[in-house]
C-alpha positions in Angstrom: 0.1 -0.1 0.2 1.4 3.4 -1.2 1.6 5.7 1.7 -0.9 8.3 1.7 -1.2 11.9 3.0 -4.9 12.4 3.7 -5.8 16.3 3.4 -8.7 18.1 4.8 -9.1 21.4 2.5 -9.7 24.8 4.4 -10.0 28.5 4.2 -10.0 31.0 6.5 -10.5 34.8 5.7 -9.9 34.0 2.0 -6.6 32.1 2.8 -6.5 28.3 1.7 -4.7 26.1 3.9 -4.6 22.2 4.4 -4.9 19.9 7.5 -2.4 16.8 6.5 -2.4 13.3 8.1 0.0 10.6 7.1 -1.2 7.1 6.7 0.1 4.0 4.9 3.0 1.3 5.1 6.1 1.0 3.3 9.0 -1.6 3.9 13.0 -1.1 3.5 15.4 -3.8 3.2 18.3 -2.4 5.3 21.1 -4.6 3.7 20.6 -2.8 0.6 18.5 0.1 1.4 15.8 -0.5 -1.2 12.1 0.8 -0.6 8.9 -1.5 -1.3 5.4 -0.8 -0.9 4.2 -4.1 -0.7 4.8 -6.7 1.9 5.0 -9.5 -0.4 7.8 -7.8 -2.6 9.8 -7.4 0.6 9.5 -11.0 1.5 10.5 -12.1 -2.0 13.4 -9.6 -2.1 14.5 -11.1 1.4 14.4 -14.4 0.1 16.4 -13.9 -2.9 19.2 -12.2 -0.6 19.4 -15.5 1.7 19.5 -17.4 -1.5 22.2 -15.7 -3.0 24.0 -15.2 0.5 24.4 -11.4 0.0 22.9 -10.4 3.3 25.8 -9.1 4.7 25.4 -6.0 7.0 23.3 -2.7 7.1 23.9 -0.6 4.0 25.5 2.7 4.9 22.5 4.7 3.1 20.1 3.1 5.4 18.4 5.5 7.6 19.4 5.8 11.1 17.5 6.7 14.3 16.6 10.3 14.5 17.2 10.8 11.0 15.3 13.0 8.6 14.1 11.0 5.6 12.8 12.0 2.1 9.8 10.0 1.2 7.1 9.8 -1.8 3.6 9.9 -0.9 0.0 10.3 -2.8 -1.5 13.5 -1.9 -5.3 12.8 -1.7 -8.4 14.5 -0.6 -10.2 13.4 2.6 -13.8 13.1 1.1 -15.4 12.2 4.4 -14.2 15.2 5.9 -16.0 17.3 3.3 -19.4 15.5 3.7 -19.8 16.4 7.5 -20.2 20.1 8.3 -19.5 19.8 12.2 -15.9 19.2 11.3 -15.5 23.1 10.2 -14.1 24.9 13.3 -14.8 28.7 14.1 -14.3 31.0 11.0 -13.3 27.8 8.7 -14.8 27.1 5.6 -14.6 24.3 3.0 -12.0 24.9 0.2 -12.3 23.2 -3.3 -8.5 23.6 -4.9 -9.7 21.7 -7.7 -12.1 24.1 -9.3 
């Protein structure tokens, strides 16, 4: 499953803004630092590494703890949010950025 950034589009005093929430799962082989979006693909990759005896140590490029990462996500609108008026707070109004 590709990680998705769920977005709630808002506008306050004519200024558009977005409330974003990251969800989804991605998998990383720390031996070669390759990224997988499906668990099955990771498992196939690990099996091939074990069969070829190339599973040595951690890649130098593998992420370390407390390290910022650049990742790819899909930017999608939270459709449930735009259907419920009680999600609006105070002076906020819905914004349709696709107009």
